[in-house]
N, C-alpha and C positions, 0 to 999 in steps of 0.2 A: 137472770140476765141484767135486769135493772140494777140489782144490788151490786153486780160486778162493775157496771159502768160508773155507778156512784162512788165505789171504792177507788177506781182509777182516777176519777175527778178529784176526790179528796187528796189522794196521794200526789197528784199533779200540783194541786194548790200548795200542799205542804212543801213539796220540792221547790216550787217557785218562791215561796216565802223564805226557805232556807238559803236558796241561791241569792235572793235579794239581800238577806241579812249579811251573808258573807261578802257580797259586793259592797254593801254599805259600810261594813266594818273595815274593808280594805281601802276604801276611798275616803272615809271620814273616821278619824280616830278621835273620840271624844276627850281623850286625855293627851295633853301636850306637856312635855318635860324639858328641862334644861339641867345640865350637870353643874353641881356646886363647884366653883373654882376658887383658887386662892387669890387674894387681892391685898396689896399693900397700898394704902391711900393716904396722902397728906392733904389735910383740909386747912384752908387758910385763905389769905388774900393774895391773889396773883398780881404781880407788878413787874416793872422793869427797873432794876437797880442801876443807878448812876454812881460810879465810884469817885469819891473825893479823897485826895491824899496830898501829902507834901512831896513834891517832886522837884529835884534839882537838875536843870539842864546842863549838860557838859559840852562846852564849846570846844571847837577844834582850833588849836593855836598854831599849827605848823602844817606845811604841805607835805605830800608824799603818799605812799600807799599804806593804808592802815591794815593791821592784822589783829583781830580781836583775840585776846588771851582768855576771855571768859565767855561762857555761853549766854544767850539771851535768857534773862530771868534768873541768872545765877546770883547768889548772895556774895557781896564783896565787902572788904573791910576798908576802913579809912586809909587813904594814901596807897591803896592797892592799885596795881597796874591792870588796866582793862584792855589796853591796846598798845602794840608797838608800831612805830612808823618806819617804813623802809623806803629807800630811794627807788627801788625797782619792784615791779609787780611779781616777778619771778621769785624774789625772796619770800614774799608772803605765801606764794603757792608752795614753795619748798618747806616752809614751816608747817603748813597744813599736812603735807605728805609725811613729814617726820613724825608728827603727832599720830597719824593714822598707822604708820609702821610700828610705832611704839605700842599702840593698843594691840595690834596683831601679835607682836612678840610677847607681850605680857599675857595675852590670852593663851598662847601655846605653852608658855612656862607654867601657867596655872594648871593646865591639863596634865602636863608632865609630872608636876608635883603631886597630883592627886592620884595616889596609887593604891588606896584602900578600896578596891573594887568590891570586896565582899560586903562592905557597908552601904553600898548603893541601893536605894529603894527605887526600883524602876517605875513603879506606879506614881510615886511622888515626883520623880524626875520628869516623867511624861506629862504630868499635870502642870509642872512649872514651865515646860516647853510650850504647852498649849496656851497658858496665860501670857507668857512673854510674846508669843506670836500674835495673840489677840491685841496686846498693848501696841505692838509694832504696827499692825494694820490700822488700829484706831488712830494712832498718831499721823499716819499717812493720809487717812480719810479726812481728818480734821485740819490738815495743813500744818501740823506741828512737826515739820521735818527736822528741826534742830534736835529733837529727842530721839529720832529713829536710829541714830548711830549707836547710842548706848544699848538700846534693845537688840539691835542687830548683833553686837558683840556678845551680849549675854546669850542670845539664841545660838550663836555659833559655838560658844564654849559648852553649852549644855548638850548640843547635838553630838559634839565630839566626845564628851564624857559618856554619853549613852552608847556610842559606838565601842568605846573601850569596855564598858560594863557588859555588853553582850558578846564580848570576845573577839571583836574585829581588830585586826592588827593595824596599829597606827605608828608610822615612823615620821616624826616631825623634824628630824635632824637636818635634812636637806633644806626643807622649807624655812626653818629657823635661821640657818646660815645665810640663805639668800636674802631674807628680810633684814638681817643685821648688816649685811654688806651694802644693801641699798640705803639704809639709814646712815651708815658711816659716810658714804659718798656724799649724801646731801648735807650732812652736818659739816663736812670739810669745805664744801663750796658756799656755805651760808655766810653772808656778811652780817655784821652787827647792826641793829636798828639805829637810826639817827636820833630818835627820841622816843619817849614813852608817854602815854596819857594815863594819868592817875585819877583816883576818885577823892574828892574833898571830904566826903562823908561815907559812912557805912550804909548798906541797904541792898536793894536788889537792882542789878543793872539791866536796863532795857535799851536795846540798840535802835529804837525808833521813838518818834514823838508823834502825838496826834493833834497838837495845837491847843489842848485844853489844860496844859500844865500850869499856866498862869491864870486860867479862868475858873477852874474848878478846884479851888484851894480850901483849906480848912480854917482860914483866918476868921471868917464870920459865917457861922452856920445859919443865922437868922435870915440871910439874904436868899436862901434857896426856897423859892416858891414855884408852883407849877408854871407860872408865866416865865420866870427866869430860866428854868431848865429847858423850856421849849424854845426860847429865843436866843440862848447863848450860842455864840459863834466861836470857832477855834481861831487862835492866833498862831500861825505856823512859825516855828523857830527857824532861824537862819544859821548856817555854818555850825551845826552841832553834830556830835557823834552818838548822842543818846541821852539818857537821863538816869538818875539814881532815885529809886522809889524808897521812901522811908519804910523801915520794917517795924515801926512803932504803930501808934494808933492811926487808923484811917477810917473812912466813913462810907456808908451807902445811903443815897437819897432815893426815895421812892414816892411817886405820885399816886395817891389813893383818894377815895371819896372822903368827904368831910365826916360822913356818918361812921365810916370805918376808923377814921383818925381819932375819934373820941375814946376809942378803946385803949389808947396808948398815953402813957405819962412818962416824963423824963426819969431816967434811971431804971425803967422797967427792963427786966431781962427777957429777951426774945430769941427765938431761933428762926433762921432763914434757911429754907430748903432751896438748893440750887441744882443745876445740871452739871456742875463742875465734877470732873473725875477725881480731883485731889481733895476737894472740900464740898461734899454733897450737903453738909449741914454746917452753918456758921452760927456760933454763939455770939450774939450781939447785945448791945444795950441801947435803949432809946436815948438819943442825945438832944433832939429837938423835934417839936411838932409845929410846923408853920402853915397856918391856914391861908388860903388864897383870899385876897381882898375883893375879888370880883367874880368868884365862882364857888361852887359847892365842892371844891377839892382842897387837898392839903398835901404837904410834903412831910413825910416822917424821915428823920435822919437817924441812922443807926451807927453807933461806933463799934469798931471791931479791932482786935489785936492779933488775929490769925492772918499770917501772910506767907505766901510761897510764890514760886516762879509763875504759876498759872494765873494767880490773882494779880501779880505785878504787871502783867502785860495786857490786862483787860480794862475797859472803860465802862462798858455796859454788860449786864447779864440778866436773864430772866430769873426771878425769884418768887418764892411763895412765903409770905409772912405766916409762919405756922401757928395755927390755932389748935390743931390736934393731929395725931398720926394714928392710923388704925390698920390692923392686920387681922384678917379672918377669912371667912368664906363668903364669896359674892353670890347673892341669891336675888332672883328677880322679885321685885316688889309685889307683883301679882300673885306670887306663891304663898305669901303670908296669910294665915287664917287663924281664927280663934276657935278653939274647941274646949268646952267646959271652962271658959275663962282663961285658958292658957294659950299663949301665942306660939305658933309653930308652923311647920310645913308638912305636906304629905310627900313621902318618897316611895318609890317602887322597890319593894323587897321581894324578890322572887316573882310570884304570881299574884301578890296582893299589895294593898296600900298600907303604909304604916305612918302614923302621925308622930312627928318628932318635934319636941319643944326646942325653941331657939331663943337665944339672947341677942337682940339687935344692938350692936356696938355703934353703928353709924347709919344715919338715914338723912337724906337731903331731899327737899321737896321737888326740885327739878330733875332728880335722878330716878331712873327706872329700876334701880337696884338698891339693896341694903347690904351692909357688911355684918355678918353674924359671927359670934364667938366660935372659934375652932376648938373642939373638945379633943381630949387625948384619943389617940388611935385605938386604944384598948376599950374605950367607952362605946359599947355597941348600941346604947340607947340614944346617942346624940347624933347630930348631923355630922357627916364626914365628907372629906374631900372626894369629889367625883360621884357623890350620890345623885341619882336621878330624881330631881325635885319637880313635882307637878306644878305647872304654872297656869294650866287651864283645864277645867273639867267640871262635870256636874255630878251631884249626889255623891260627894266624896265622904268616906268615913273610914275609920281605922279597921283594918281587916277585910276591906272590900276586895273580892276576887276580880282580877282583870285578865283580859286575853293577852 
């Protein structure tokens, strides 16, 4: 009788211990993991770049309604026409309508001429449609509405081409005749411009001015100090239609600390990382290093010869003066461990732990992660993308069985 009670007590204690262990294991996992993820990181000195360039303001010499013949940021040649001047606003509106109708007519003719449907790669065409739609939405979101028309026409052309490729019948004859009739009527009613505005030099035309055209010039680079850049005020231009931005050498001035500035010497080749869609990386050369006379800061001036419509319309942009660029697997710093003198991490492989050696490409003191070298996908002994890396745990060793 006593032995039976003792057995029940022991079994009860064992059951309680088992339940407690299960509850403890469910509420407290002694091992914490994070998935290894891909990361591309640009290390360097963050700054705000102020653009210095040669800019020629174009003044307006006659009254009337202007109609620009070139788009904002478009490259123009010397003595090229940038705008026609009309006596009536309706003439300018009609010119714009004629240009729009011509684009639609050309688009339809392009589709009609494209009759090799067997050669159409639908996957590639769908990919191009997606990219063009993305570009169109990006332009709208960033306020670059002058570029949306081009993407809209490209998108329409590709959508119609896809319709033809999948067998949908398209008859554009009626639509084409209507568009041509509308264009002919407008052309017959259009009066000739009373004058034209031409460009004295070649470059990129910008239809707006910001007042810094005569203040942020390239004549004397030594004048650009932190104090000057912080105090310079714009001088608004009067009676102008825009400006011509030189497509030759221009400059980017950036305020950085004096300690960082000692890294640069004139004629050093440097790369600037930007958020620009057209130029994410600018190859530049150090033109000047100007220390502040009253603070521990300096201005580094970089020269550049890459120019396009996006750069031509900007005055300031965030930049990173690149010191290094790294691509690899992002791993929490706490996951790094040394086993037998080798640096690596523990990863969960099935029901056990596996120690994997890693090569750290980039590490920063104030960052809680490191970037490790990404091995080939066929290398089963190396750290791979999405591996579950142990960031916290006790008594870890290679081959340890885990629940």
